[in-house]
C-alpha positions, 0 to 999 in steps of 0.5 A: 500500499502506497501512501502519499503526503504531498506539500502545496506551499504550507498546506499538507495534502495526503493521497489516502483515507485509510490507515495502518491500524492501531499497534501497527510500526515503522509505516513508510510514507511517501513525502512530496516536497513543494519546489519552493522549498527545495533546499531547505530544513523540514522537520517533521511533527507528530501530536495528538488530535484531540489536544495536540500533545506531541507523540513523536517525530518521525524519521526522514530519509534523504529521499524525504520518505518518512518513517512513522514509528510505532509510539505513532500507533500506541493509540487509536484515534486522530493524529495530527502532522505537520513541518517545520520548515528553516531556511537561514534566519526564518523559520515557519511552521505548515498546516495540521493535516489529520489521520485517522488510527483506528482501533486493533486487536492486534497486541504488542508490548504496549497495554491496549487502550483502557475500553479494550483491556476491560471488555477483553478481561471481562470476558476471560473472567467471565468465562472462568467464573462459568467454569473454575474460579467462580469462589475467587472473582472478586479477588481477581476484580480488584487485582485488575482495577489495580492494574488497571490505576497503575497502568494510567499512572504509568501512561501519565507519567510517561505523557508528562515526561513525553511533554517535558522532552518536547518542551525542552527540545523545542527550547533548546532548538529555537536557542540553537537557531537564535544562536546561529541567526546571531552569528551569521548576523555578527558575520562569524562565518565569513569565508566559510559559506558555499552558496548557491542558486540560478543565475548571478548572484546578487551584490546583497548576497553573503560576504567578502570571502564566501563562495557561490556557484551559478547552477543554472545550465545556460545564460551568462556565467552559467555553471560559474564558481564566484569569490566575493571580493570586495563586496563584489562577486568575481567569477572565477572558472566554470565548475561543471567540466567537459563531462557536463557535472555540476562539480569538479570531478577528476579528469574534468578541466577548469580554465585560468588567466595564462598569468595565473600558477596552476592550482595544487592537484591539476596539471596543464594539458593542451586542448582544443575547444570550440569558440562557443565553449570559451567565456571570456572576462566579460561574458561572452564566448570568443565566437562572439568576441571573434576578430573578422580580419584575415591575414594569409588564410589566418583569422587574427584575434588581435589588430594593433594599430598605433598613431604614432608614426614609425621612424624607421626610414624604409617605411612608406605611408599608405592610407586607407578609407573606409566608405564613410570618408575615414582615413588610416594611415598605414606605414609599411615598406614599399616592396609591400605595396602594389601599384598593379598586379605586378608592379611594386612601389619599389620598382617604381621608386627605383626608377626614378631620380631622387635629391641626394646632395648639392656639393662645390656647385654640383649636383648628386642625384641617386635611385631610391634606395640610395635617397633611403641611405641618405636621410630622405633628404629635400632639395630645400634643405641643400639650398 
């Protein structure tokens, strides 16, 4: 038989009308947690429905299965189930759901309720009266009454002890929660808190030294590890690894800046990645940021341009103009500039005569290379 209790916000809904009867024990009940409370600490409590007197705290397994112990089935009647929910400094309680525990003629190591006890014992005594023990019936009845009083006394004392235990436990729990909240407020756990969530962490979240993992598989800085430094969450590296998990398993890879030391336990490897797999500091992929500059068939990641003129004498200036009329001046050697498909600018210049110097009434001319070697003199300088 499958018994299921579903959480819907602060309400608890049960999927069953019939439940195991009195004297049962260790009954499994499936609990379906509301996704809004994923990661919260939830503690179940069970009390008698008629007076809300505490009975037991069911064991809660890792898969949220509840184990109802035998104390829950000690007596027949209605029981009330609720949960306390804790997250950070907030503690709230769910609404109660009632469960009916029906009477049973079965027996374990606890006494039946008073009504069942009287019925069973009276029938036994009447049979003995008819058969053999008529003379001793008064003595037996007296003993029975004494035994009932002892049982009632034991039950009363046990309930008192359970009440005291519950009050003490609740008081201790409240005290510990208050101490924990105070420590969080005081920053006693600075640098020791590992946080996680969906998306980039809020600036108001955590303190300096805290860490954060973005569990979102998509979007900006998806599955990234952050450290809060000087009030700012700084992205460090992607934690998923190439196998797609949300941790750092053996064999997984992380990217670090080229000028940073290799972390202990890791070794440097050469790996080829798609441009869509590598993220830059601005959060964009290499594919989104890559240049379209092509040099001899190879795309260049960077184009460096200086506005300061190079003093190398072999250089000539070439002007490039875009469609809007904006111009950029590039310096290069004359043999790298073509006036047509077959003729370099250096060939044209070397076929011309250039002023070299004027001395003793004589005018000295030379080719382009000699003019360059002479320091590119102007005829005006020789006058």
